[in-house]
N, C-alpha and C positions, 0 to 999 in steps of 0.2 A: 445123284445130287438131290438133297431134300430141301424143301421150302419150310423154314422155321418161322414164318410170319405169324403174328398173333391173329390176323384177320385175312380172309381171302381177298385178293385184288380182282377188280373187274375192269376190263379195257373200256376206254371211252375216248373219243376224239371230240373236243369242244374248244373252240377259240374263246379266250377270256381276256379281260383287261385286269391287270393286277396293280393296285396302288400300294406303294411302299412309303411309309413315313420318311420324309426327307429326300426321297428319290423320285417322286412323281409316279407316272403311270407307264407301264410297259405291257406289250402284248405277249401272251403265253398261250400254250395249248395244253389242255388236260390230256395226259396219256392214260392214266388209270386212277381208280379211287377205291377206297375201302372204308370200313368203319373207323379206322384210325387216321385217315387223311387222304390227301389228293397229291398225285405227282404231276408237277407242271414242267413242261419243256420250255426253255427260254426261246423267244422269237429272235429274229434278226436284230442286231445292234442292241441286244439286251445287256443290262448291267447285272452282275452277280449279286444276289441278295444274301446278306449275312444270316447265319443261324441265329434264331431268336428274334428276328425282325417281325414286327407286327405288319400284317398285310390284309388287304381287302380284295376279294376276287369278285368281279362283276361280269355278268353274262345275261343274254336275253334268250327267250324261247324262240327258236327258229320258226316254229309254226304260228307264233303269235308275238311278233316283235315288240308289241306294247307291254308284254310281260317281262320285266327285268328282275334280276335277283342279285343279292350280294351276300357273300359269305365272308366272315372275318376269322382270322386265325393267326398263328405264329409259325414261322419257318422252323421245322424240326431239324432239317439237314439240307444244306445247299451243296450242289455239285457244279462242275464246270458247265454242264449242259441243262441243268434244271434244278428244281427244288421240290 
């Protein structure tokens, strides 16, 4: 089985808050990332986010909790268990 991805993926485990316009905030976990995007696993009681939705991902540096970051983007593909 070959991997035809445009970019190599790198595993990562990071809990994040995801803000979706019109849906509020939900907790997700980053499973992996690459130059083309991030795969987020939905947390408990999550609402499925539609393809094309604008999102903001917020997280803090575990070693320095006062350092917080936000990434903005658009959902390319939503699945039952993540996006």
